[in-house]
PAVEXMAR-764774 format. One line per 10 residues: number of its first residue (from 1); their letters; for each residue z, x, y of N, C-alpha, C. Coordinates in pm, whole numbers, plus 50000, padded with zeros to 5 digits. Last residue first. Layout:
residues N
NUM> A> Z,X,Y,Z,X,Y,Z,X,Y  ...
//
This chain:
residues 134
134> NRETAMVINM> 78230,08858,69792,78116,08874,69703,78085,08747,69628  78312,08820,70131,78348,08793,69993,78222,08795,69907  78282,09092,70358,78237,08961,70311,78279,08945,70166  78556,09245,70539,78441,09249,70450,78399,09107,70418  78753,09428,70764,78688,09302,70735,78567,09326,70646  79048,09592,70714,78903,09616,70722,78835,09487,70678  79343,09594,70900,79266,09527,70797,79119,09558,70821  79659,09723,70978,79514,09739,70991,79446,09673,70871  79939,09685,71185,79881,09658,71053,79729,09660,71071  80031,09951,71411,79975,09819,71383,79938,09807,71237
124> NLARGINMAR> 80131,10178,71544,80207,10118,71435,80162,09974,71407  79962,10310,71712,80040,10201,71772,80126,10128,71669  79837,10477,71537,79922,10538,71640,80009,10433,71709  79684,10290,71398,79795,10355,71328,79890,10420,71429  79493,10228,71594,79585,10126,71544,79705,10185,71475  79365,10475,71608,79431,10421,71728,79531,10313,71688  79265,10492,71350,79363,10591,71396,79437,10542,71521  79077,10283,71353,79195,10275,71266,79304,10373,71308  78885,10383,71530,78957,10261,71564,79085,10247,71481  78806,10608,71375,78858,10626,71512,78939,10504,71554
114> VADDVRADRD> 78700,10492,71150,78825,10569,71137,78888,10592,71274  78465,10385,71257,78568,10296,71203,78703,10367,71192  78331,10622,71328,78360,10521,71430,78470,10427,71383  78304,10753,71082,78385,10816,71186,78422,10715,71295  78116,10606,70951,78255,10594,70906,78349,10651,71011  77869,10440,71142,77929,10565,71094,78075,10543,71056  77716,10139,71015,77787,10215,71118,77845,10343,71057  77613,09983,70821,77531,10097,70861,77596,10179,70972  77794,09780,70800,77782,09871,70685,77696,09992,70716  77997,09749,71091,77872,09723,71022,77858,09823,70908
104> ARVVLTANPK> 78340,09673,71094,78236,09774,71111,78113,09734,71031  78593,09537,71209,78469,09479,71154,78355,09576,71181  78928,09550,71178,78813,09636,71205,78693,09576,71132  79197,09409,71316,79091,09377,71222,78968,09457,71263  79531,09459,71349,79403,09514,71394,79300,09487,71285  79766,09208,71417,79697,09286,71316,79564,09334,71372  80043,09210,71648,79910,09165,71605,79855,09260,71499  80284,09257,71775,80285,09237,71630,80152,09183,71579  80180,09114,72088,80266,09203,72010,80268,09161,71863  79933,09085,72275,79961,09021,72146,80051,09114,72064
94> NQYASRIANS> 79932,09245,72497,79922,09100,72517,79955,09023,72390  79944,09494,72379,80054,09455,72467,80052,09305,72493  79700,09496,72249,79822,09494,72168,79944,09456,72252  79526,09518,72463,79521,09396,72381,79647,09383,72297  79597,09774,72548,79624,09661,72637,79616,09528,72560  79517,09924,72320,79656,09927,72365,79687,09806,72455  79243,09876,72314,79326,09831,72202,79471,09825,72243  79173,09997,72560,79143,09856,72535,79228,09801,72421  79251,10265,72528,79314,10183,72632,79292,10034,72608  79079,10338,72316,79224,10347,72301,79295,10259,72403
84> LDGRAVQEGD> 78823,10304,72431,78864,10225,72315,79015,10223,72299  78709,10454,72630,78808,10353,72670,78861,10270,72555  78516,10612,72509,78633,10677,72568,78743,10580,72608  78324,10418,72437,78393,10496,72334,78521,10561,72387  78356,10108,72618,78301,10242,72601,78386,10319,72500  78330,09781,72493,78417,09886,72546,78348,10020,72521  78261,09437,72519,78213,09572,72491,78297,09675,72565  78462,09185,72381,78417,09252,72503,78378,09397,72471  78563,09082,72143,78439,09029,72196,78386,09095,72322  78790,09237,72085,78803,09092,72109,78680,09036,72181
74> VFYDGEPTIA> 78602,09505,72160,78742,09469,72136,78760,09324,72181  78337,09675,72035,78371,09547,72098,78514,09514,72060  78138,09967,72059,78265,09906,72024,78283,09777,72102  77844,10112,71918,77908,10035,72026,78035,09970,71973  77697,10242,71725,77820,10305,71769,77884,10235,71888  77484,10115,71613,77454,10209,71721,77578,10280,71773  77597,09933,71437,77534,10055,71382,77502,10159,71488  77915,09834,71590,77774,09814,71557,77715,09942,71498  78226,09709,71532,78153,09834,71551,78010,09811,71502  78495,09523,71665,78365,09522,71598,78291,09650,71634
64> VSIQTAETTV> 78816,09446,71636,78735,09556,71684,78606,09555,71602  79051,09202,71718,78928,09231,71647,78856,09347,71716  79374,09136,71659,79289,09203,71756,79166,09249,71679  79559,08837,71593,79482,08953,71550,79402,09008,71667  79759,08598,71483,79748,08692,71593,79677,08817,71542  79753,08473,71237,79681,08409,71347,79664,08505,71465  79696,08715,70971,79778,08628,71054,79695,08570,71168  79452,08706,70706,79526,08770,70813,79606,08667,70891  79405,08727,70355,79405,08648,70477,79491,08717,70580  79197,08931,70163,79332,08912,70215,79320,08829,70341
54> SSEAQPVNVR> 79004,08957,69858,79018,08932,70001,79165,08910,70036  78791,09149,69636,78910,09069,69666,78920,09052,69816  78544,09277,69641,78577,09193,69527,78697,09103,69554  78334,09281,69933,78449,09327,69857,78476,09229,69743  78054,09402,70127,78119,09303,70043,78233,09365,69965  78029,09509,70476,78011,09524,70332,78088,09418,70255  77887,09322,70752,77998,09392,70689,77973,09405,70539  77696,09323,71011,77671,09308,70869,77776,09389,70793  77769,09145,71296,77792,09270,71227,77775,09243,71078  77719,09002,71598,77671,08997,71460,77683,09136,71398
44> IGFNTVFSST> 77965,08879,71799,77887,08998,71772,77847,08996,71625  78128,08657,71815,77998,08651,71879,77910,08771,71850  78308,08503,71552,78288,08620,71635,78146,08616,71691  78515,08243,71497,78374,08277,71504,78356,08392,71602  78771,08190,71274,78737,08246,71403,78592,08290,71401  78780,07887,71099,78754,08030,71096,78718,08076,71236  78853,07636,70985,78910,07685,71110,78900,07837,71111  78630,07397,70855,78693,07528,70845,78739,07573,70982  78701,07056,70772,78629,07157,70851,78703,07290,70841  78859,06874,70644,78772,06957,70562,78694,07061,70642
34> LLFFILLLLI> 79004,06744,70841,79076,06815,70736,78986,06908,70655  78804,06632,70999,78898,06725,71059,78970,06807,70953  78677,06463,70817,78604,06578,70870,78697,06678,70938  78888,06276,70766,78827,06353,70658,78757,06478,70711  78933,06167,71018,79040,06242,70952,78983,06330,70842  78683,06042,71053,78730,06144,71147,78839,06230,71085  78685,05856,70844,78585,05963,70846,78627,06077,70939  78899,05694,70929,78909,05767,70803,78807,05881,70795  78788,05595,71169,78911,05673,71171,78927,05754,71043  78569,05452,71067,78546,05565,71158,78670,05654,71163
24> IDTLSSQSFM> 78706,05254,70921,78617,05347,70852,78592,05471,70938  78840,05121,71126,78916,05184,71018,78831,05288,70945  78626,05023,71272,78713,05125,71334,78799,05193,71229  78529,04836,71089,78448,04952,71126,78532,05061,71191  78732,04646,71085,78705,04722,70963,78619,04844,70992  78715,04544,71345,78834,04619,71305,78811,04698,71177  78519,04386,71440,78487,04528,71426,78608,04610,71381  78402,04071,71356,78522,04152,71374,78487,04299,71345  78182,03869,71530,78193,03968,71422,78314,04056,71451  78106,03533,71588,78186,03648,71627,78204,03741,71507
14> YLPEKMSSGE> 77985,03313,71482,77902,03409,71555,77977,03536,71591  77993,03108,71213,78078,03203,71284,77989,03309,71349  77827,02790,71251,77848,02920,71185,77930,03014,71275  77983,02468,71281,77907,02576,71343,77931,02707,71267  77951,02201,71051,78034,02303,71115,77945,02415,71167  77838,01872,71093,77808,02007,71046,77896,02107,71121  78007,01571,71011,77964,01668,71111,77941,01805,71048  78109,01391,70836,77965,01411,70831,77917,01516,70931  78400,01453,70638,78331,01409,70757,78184,01442,70748  78453,01732,70446,78508,01606,70497,78436,01569,70624
4> RFDM> 78206,01854,70220,78285,01865,70342,78336,01729,70383  78030,01847,70014,78170,01828,69981,78261,01839,70103  77720,01712,69968,77802,01772,70071,77949,01743,70043  77445,01761,69771,77574,01701,69773,77663,01777,69871
//
């Protein structure tokens, strides 16, 4: 039984509207942007010790990584032991009021980490020791 007016067959709709797909893509894009982490990724692999509590740092920071072999990296660039003070000082001049983040490997010598902290203290910087959350 045909309830259509007239005897002519209507053509099926061949055009597909993609507006609903663009809405879904936009919502997915917003979701992934909001849920992605905005953590600074350091290029030097350092095995830091774990801590029970954590503190977030400001956006302006100067990172000093210390490897078990005693190599220093200031903001990702390797620095000789004797040039550590000059490297931290020049980085601090480029980023005034920056926090010094010391990322020492758990197998690194304590003396190496204290050396970097003493330089930061001489410049009146806030100093944070980076650890992994337990």
